[in-house]
C-alpha positions as CSV (number, residue, x, y, z in Angstrom):
1,M,102.9,94.5,124.7
2,N,100.3,92.1,126.0
3,L,100.1,92.2,130.1
4,H,98.5,89.2,132.3
5,E,95.0,89.5,133.7
6,Y,96.6,90.3,137.2
7,Q,98.5,93.3,135.8
8,A,95.8,94.6,133.8
9,K,93.7,94.8,136.9
10,Q,95.9,96.2,139.0
11,L,96.5,99.2,136.8
12,L,92.4,99.2,136.1
13,K,92.4,99.5,140.3
14,Q,94.9,102.4,140.2
15,S,92.1,103.9,138.1
16,G,88.9,103.4,140.5
17,V,87.7,100.4,138.5
18,P,86.5,97.7,141.0
19,V,88.2,94.3,140.5
20,P,87.6,90.8,142.5
21,P,90.6,90.8,145.6
22,G,92.8,88.7,144.9
23,D,96.9,87.9,144.6
24,V,99.2,86.7,141.8
25,C,101.4,83.4,143.1
26,E,104.2,81.0,141.6
27,T,104.0,78.0,144.0
28,A,101.1,76.4,145.4
29,E,102.1,77.1,148.9
30,A,101.4,80.5,148.0
31,A,98.5,79.7,146.6
32,R,97.1,78.2,149.8
33,K,97.9,81.0,151.9
34,I,96.3,83.8,149.8
35,A,93.2,81.5,149.5
36,E,93.0,80.8,153.3
37,Q,93.3,85.1,153.8
38,L,90.4,85.6,150.8
39,L,88.1,82.8,153.2
40,E,89.1,84.8,156.2
41,Q,87.8,88.1,154.5
42,G,84.6,86.1,153.9
43,A,84.9,85.0,150.2
44,N,82.5,81.7,149.6
45,L,84.3,80.9,146.3
46,L,87.6,81.2,144.7
47,A,88.7,81.1,141.6
48,V,92.3,79.8,140.1
49,K,93.4,81.5,137.1
50,S,96.5,80.4,134.7
51,Q,98.4,83.8,133.4
52,I,99.0,83.3,130.1
53,H,98.7,85.5,127.0
54,A,95.9,83.4,125.4
55,G,92.1,83.4,125.4
56,G,89.9,80.1,126.2
57,R,91.4,79.2,129.8
58,G,88.9,77.8,131.1
59,K,88.1,75.6,128.3
60,G,91.8,75.0,127.7
61,T,93.4,71.6,128.8
62,F,96.8,70.9,130.0
63,K,99.6,68.4,128.5
64,S,99.2,66.5,131.6
65,G,95.8,65.6,131.3
66,Y,94.2,68.1,133.5
67,Q,91.4,69.7,132.3
68,G,90.8,73.7,132.6
69,G,93.1,76.7,133.2
70,V,90.5,78.7,135.4
71,K,89.0,76.6,138.1
72,L,86.4,77.4,141.0
73,F,87.0,76.1,144.4
74,K,85.5,76.7,148.2
75,T,88.4,75.3,150.1
76,A,92.0,76.5,150.3
77,D,93.1,72.7,150.3
78,E,91.2,72.3,146.6
79,V,92.9,75.4,145.6
80,Y,96.5,74.2,146.4
81,Q,95.7,71.0,144.7
82,S,94.6,72.5,141.8
83,A,97.8,75.0,142.0
84,K,100.4,71.6,142.0
85,A,98.3,70.6,138.9
86,M,98.7,74.0,137.0
87,L,102.0,75.5,137.8
88,G,104.9,74.1,135.6
89,N,102.4,72.6,133.3
90,V,101.6,73.5,129.7
91,L,98.2,74.5,128.9
92,V,96.9,74.3,125.1
93,T,93.6,76.7,124.1
94,K,92.2,77.1,121.2
95,Q,94.6,80.4,120.8
96,T,97.7,78.8,122.0
97,G,97.9,76.4,119.1
98,P,99.0,72.9,120.1
99,E,102.4,73.8,121.4
100,G,100.4,75.5,124.2
101,R,101.9,77.9,127.1
102,L,103.8,77.2,130.5
103,V,102.1,78.3,133.6
104,S,104.3,79.6,136.1
105,Q,101.8,82.1,137.6
106,L,98.3,82.0,138.8
107,L,95.8,84.2,139.9
108,I,94.1,83.6,143.2
109,A,91.2,85.8,143.4
110,V,87.1,86.1,144.9
111,A,84.9,84.2,142.5
112,P,82.0,86.7,142.9
113,N,78.0,86.1,143.0
114,I,77.7,87.0,139.1
115,Q,74.1,88.1,138.5
116,K,74.8,89.4,134.7
117,E,77.8,89.4,132.5
118,L,78.5,92.4,130.3
119,Y,80.9,93.2,127.8
120,L,83.4,96.6,127.5
121,A,86.5,97.7,125.7
122,V,88.4,100.5,124.7
123,L,90.0,100.5,121.4
124,L,91.2,103.0,118.5
125,D,88.7,103.4,116.0
126,R,90.9,103.7,112.6
127,S,88.1,104.8,110.4
128,S,87.5,108.0,112.6
129,S,90.9,108.1,114.0
130,R,89.6,108.3,117.8
131,P,88.9,106.3,120.6
132,I,86.0,104.1,120.6
133,I,83.9,102.3,123.7
134,M,82.5,99.3,122.4
135,A,79.9,97.5,125.1
136,S,77.2,95.0,124.8
137,T,75.0,93.5,127.4
138,E,76.1,89.8,126.1
139,G,79.2,89.7,128.0
140,G,81.1,86.3,128.5
141,M,80.6,85.9,124.5
142,D,83.2,86.7,121.9
143,I,82.5,90.0,120.5
144,E,83.0,89.0,117.1
145,Q,80.3,86.3,117.7
146,V,78.3,89.1,118.9
147,A,78.8,91.3,115.7
148,A,78.0,88.3,113.4
149,T,74.7,87.1,115.0
150,M,73.3,90.4,117.2
151,P,75.0,93.5,115.9
152,E,72.0,95.6,117.3
153,K,73.5,94.4,120.9
154,I,77.0,96.3,120.5
155,I,76.8,100.0,121.9
156,R,79.4,102.2,120.3
157,E,80.4,105.5,122.0
158,T,83.0,107.6,119.8
159,I,85.4,109.6,122.5
160,D,87.1,112.8,121.5
161,P,90.8,112.7,122.5
162,A,91.1,116.4,123.4
163,T,88.1,116.3,126.0
164,G,88.5,112.6,126.9
165,M,85.2,110.5,128.2
166,M,82.4,112.9,129.3
167,P,80.1,112.1,132.0
168,Y,76.9,112.1,129.7
169,Q,78.6,109.7,127.5
170,A,79.6,107.1,130.7
171,R,75.8,107.8,131.7
172,R,74.6,107.0,128.0
173,V,76.7,104.0,127.6
174,A,75.3,102.7,131.5
175,I,71.8,103.1,130.5
176,G,72.4,101.1,127.2
177,L,74.0,98.3,129.3
178,G,70.7,98.2,131.2
179,L,71.8,100.1,134.4
180,R,69.2,101.4,136.5
181,G,69.1,103.8,139.6
182,E,72.0,104.1,141.3
183,S,73.7,101.5,139.4
184,I,73.6,103.9,136.4
185,G,76.0,106.4,138.6
186,Q,78.3,103.2,139.6
187,G,78.8,102.2,135.8
188,A,79.6,106.1,134.7
189,K,82.4,106.2,136.9
190,L,83.8,102.5,136.3
191,L,83.8,103.3,132.4
192,I,85.8,106.5,133.0
193,G,88.0,104.7,135.1
194,V,88.7,102.2,132.4
195,Y,89.0,104.8,129.8
196,K,91.6,106.6,131.8
197,T,93.5,103.4,132.0
198,W,93.5,102.7,128.3
199,W,94.8,106.3,127.3
200,E,97.0,106.4,130.2
201,C,98.7,103.5,129.4
202,D,98.8,104.6,125.4
203,A,96.8,101.0,125.1
204,T,95.6,99.8,122.0
205,L,93.2,97.5,123.6
206,L,91.5,97.1,126.9
207,E,88.7,94.5,127.0
208,I,86.6,93.5,130.1
209,N,84.8,90.4,129.2
210,P,83.0,89.7,131.5
211,L,82.1,93.0,133.3
212,C,80.1,91.6,135.8
213,I,77.0,92.9,137.8
214,I,77.4,91.1,141.1
215,R,75.7,90.8,144.6
216,T,77.8,91.4,147.4
217,N,77.6,89.6,150.7
218,D,75.4,92.1,152.2
219,G,72.8,91.8,149.2
220,K,73.8,94.9,147.4
221,E,74.3,94.9,143.5
222,A,77.6,96.4,142.2
223,L,80.2,96.2,139.5
224,Q,83.4,94.2,138.8
225,A,85.6,93.8,136.1
226,V,86.2,90.1,136.6
227,D,88.5,89.5,133.8
228,A,90.5,91.8,131.7
229,K,93.0,91.9,128.5
230,L,94.9,94.9,128.2
231,S,97.5,95.3,125.0
232,L,100.3,98.2,124.7
233,D,101.3,100.2,122.1
234,D,105.1,99.3,121.6
235,N,106.0,102.3,120.4
236,S,104.8,104.4,123.4
237,L,107.0,102.3,126.1
238,Y,109.5,104.4,126.0
239,R,107.2,106.5,128.1
240,H,106.1,104.3,130.1
241,P,109.1,102.2,132.1
242,D,107.0,101.2,134.9
243,L,104.7,99.1,132.2
244,Q,107.8,97.8,130.3
245,S,108.8,96.1,133.8
246,M,105.6,94.3,133.3
247,R,106.5,92.6,130.0
248,D,106.9,88.7,130.4
249,L,109.7,87.4,128.0
250,A,108.5,84.1,128.8
251,E,105.3,84.8,126.9
252,E,107.0,85.9,123.5
253,A,108.4,83.7,121.0
254,P,112.5,83.9,121.6
255,L,112.9,85.2,118.0
256,E,110.9,88.0,118.2
257,I,112.6,89.0,121.2
258,E,115.7,88.8,119.5
259,A,114.5,90.8,117.0
260,S,113.0,93.7,119.2
261,K,116.6,93.9,120.8
262,H,117.8,95.1,117.2
263,G,114.9,97.3,116.4
264,L,113.6,94.8,114.2
265,N,109.8,93.8,113.7
266,Y,109.7,90.1,113.0
267,I,106.7,87.6,113.1
268,K,107.1,84.1,112.9
269,L,104.8,82.5,110.2
270,D,104.3,79.0,108.8
271,G,105.9,78.9,105.7
272,N,109.3,78.3,104.5
273,I,110.1,81.6,102.1
274,A,111.8,83.8,104.4
275,C,110.9,88.1,103.7
276,L,113.6,90.6,104.3
277,V,111.7,93.6,103.5
278,N,111.8,97.3,104.4
279,G,108.4,99.3,105.9
280,A,105.3,97.4,107.1
281,G,103.4,97.9,103.9
282,L,105.8,96.8,101.5
283,A,106.5,93.6,103.9
284,M,102.6,92.5,103.9
285,A,103.0,93.1,99.8
286,T,106.1,90.8,100.0
287,M,104.1,87.8,101.6
288,D,100.7,88.0,99.3
289,I,102.7,87.9,96.0
290,I,104.8,85.0,97.2
291,Q,101.4,83.2,98.0
292,H,100.1,84.9,94.8
293,F,102.5,82.6,93.1
294,G,102.1,79.4,95.2
295,G,104.7,79.7,97.8
296,Q,104.1,80.2,101.8
297,P,106.2,83.1,103.9
298,A,108.0,82.1,106.8
299,N,107.8,85.5,108.4
300,F,107.2,89.0,108.7
301,L,110.3,91.0,108.8
302,D,110.3,94.5,108.6
303,V,113.7,96.3,109.1
304,G,112.3,99.9,109.0
305,G,113.0,102.8,106.9
306,G,116.8,103.6,107.8
307,A,118.2,100.2,109.1
308,S,122.1,99.4,109.3
309,Q,124.4,97.2,107.9
310,E,124.5,95.7,111.3
311,Q,120.8,95.4,111.5
312,V,120.5,93.7,108.5
313,S,123.3,91.1,109.6
314,A,121.1,90.7,112.6
315,A,117.8,89.9,110.6
316,F,119.8,87.4,108.7
317,N,120.8,85.7,111.7
318,I,117.1,85.8,113.1
319,I,116.0,84.4,109.6
320,L,118.4,81.3,109.8
321,Q,117.4,80.0,113.3
322,D,114.0,79.3,111.8
323,A,115.0,75.5,110.5
324,H,111.5,75.8,108.2
325,V,113.3,78.8,106.2
326,K,114.2,77.1,102.3
327,G,114.6,80.3,100.9
328,I,115.1,84.0,101.7
329,L,113.5,86.9,99.5
330,V,115.0,90.3,100.1
331,N,112.7,93.1,98.6
332,I,114.1,96.4,99.2
333,F,112.7,99.7,97.9
334,G,115.0,102.3,98.9
335,G,113.8,106.1,100.1
336,I,115.3,107.1,103.1
337,M,117.0,103.5,103.0
338,D,120.2,103.6,101.1
339,C,120.4,100.8,98.7
340,D,124.0,100.1,99.0
341,V,123.9,99.9,102.8
342,I,121.5,97.1,102.6
343,A,123.3,95.0,99.6
344,K,126.7,95.4,102.1
345,G,124.6,93.9,105.0
346,I,123.3,91.2,102.6
347,V,127.2,90.7,101.5
348,A,128.4,91.0,104.8
349,A,125.7,88.5,107.0
350,V,125.8,86.2,103.9
351,K,129.9,85.5,104.4
352,A,129.2,85.2,107.8
353,T,126.7,82.9,108.1
354,G,128.0,80.5,105.2
355,L,124.3,80.6,103.7
356,K,123.4,77.7,101.3
357,L,120.0,78.3,101.2
358,P,118.9,80.1,97.9
359,L,118.6,83.7,98.2
360,V,116.6,86.2,96.1
361,V,117.6,89.9,96.1
362,R,115.6,92.8,94.3
363,L,116.8,96.6,95.1
364,E,115.1,99.8,94.2
365,G,115.2,103.5,94.6
366,N,117.9,105.5,96.7
367,N,121.5,104.6,95.4
368,V,120.1,101.5,93.6
369,A,123.1,101.4,91.1
370,A,125.7,101.1,93.9
371,G,123.6,98.2,95.3
372,K,123.4,96.4,92.3
373,K,127.4,96.4,91.9
374,T,128.0,95.8,95.5
375,L,126.4,92.6,95.0
376,A,127.6,91.9,91.4
377,Q,131.3,92.3,92.8
378,S,130.4,90.2,96.0
379,G,131.2,86.6,94.5
380,L,128.0,85.5,95.9
381,T,125.8,83.1,94.6
382,L,122.3,85.1,94.5
383,I,119.5,85.3,92.3
384,T,118.0,89.3,91.3
385,G,114.8,90.2,90.4
386,D,113.9,93.1,88.3
387,S,110.6,93.6,90.2
388,M,108.6,92.2,92.9
389,A,106.9,89.9,91.0
390,D,110.1,88.6,89.0
391,A,111.6,88.1,92.3
392,A,108.7,86.5,93.7
393,Q,108.5,84.1,91.3
394,K,112.3,83.3,91.6
395,V,112.1,82.4,94.8
396,V,109.2,80.2,94.9
397,K,110.9,78.2,91.9
398,A,114.5,78.4,93.5
399,V,112.2,76.5,96.5
400,S,110.6,74.0,95.0
401,R,113.6,72.9,93.3
402,S,115.6,72.7,96.6
């Protein structure tokens, strides 16, 4: 689950991480009031930031023609006019695709006097199964670009989850970022706060780009998290009802929301062959083999290891809401899963939906004989696959004829 920038900053602030003062709004009038308050408090420049779950906002374009989803202004009237242009309009960035995202919230914040941009992230290093801090003096850039062109600029610090981030590790990263004198202590405190946020939220990624060295109104240097991206582990959300309440369903695909209600893992893709599979690894392999034989998968759909007949029916209903689907491949390997339960779910779903599309089914594993018998006696027009490769070839061929 992804959070908006303003939500990530709220959580960082609770852990003692400095962020620019600001507030979120849903109307242009509210944007003006926030701007007036910040200017009265001494701000010289204000940022108007569209709140969508996508990067590249500053270089994005609204479908209305208005340029930029992140803008800087000096007056409350300018903030008001910009808010009117952004709210209720669709912003297209390099990450949204041509359909863009509707902007319904804005963050109005102080734009600090930035002296230097840095990069900081906490994520899980799967090779060591431990959290890792990644930092760089090259803030404001995509970290992938830094890794490709200047790998020596990336600082990595592996954290022992049993002890958490130690002060000496935080100081080492701070020094690696070029901080000196009193700034080392400030940087270490910020780093520990960032790690604390990542850990306590059960996050998969916390990225601050840029983390900035700023100059305050009294001429001193300080650190601030000027931007923030926070992604949470869906599997741990049951422990965090407060974080679940931050979920913005308007930022998620409707079919993915519907799938989550039934405990299904669904991601829509661009192809025309729908997949219904049990297990994420098998689902990935199924998509690969469809492409290997010249087809294009329409989705990733994992019904899990112990799906019920009702979940299978729900999965079919979700698949059929995608107008691009021209054929369906069901690929089940029963371990915990009972193949006969899947077969009964398929029969019920096909009869309930009046399915006319080509349907290829491959069953293997636990109680497979009973499952195949259920399908054979159902009276349905479907194609069986003897193996994964056979099933993939058959569905690609059936779709090409339709």
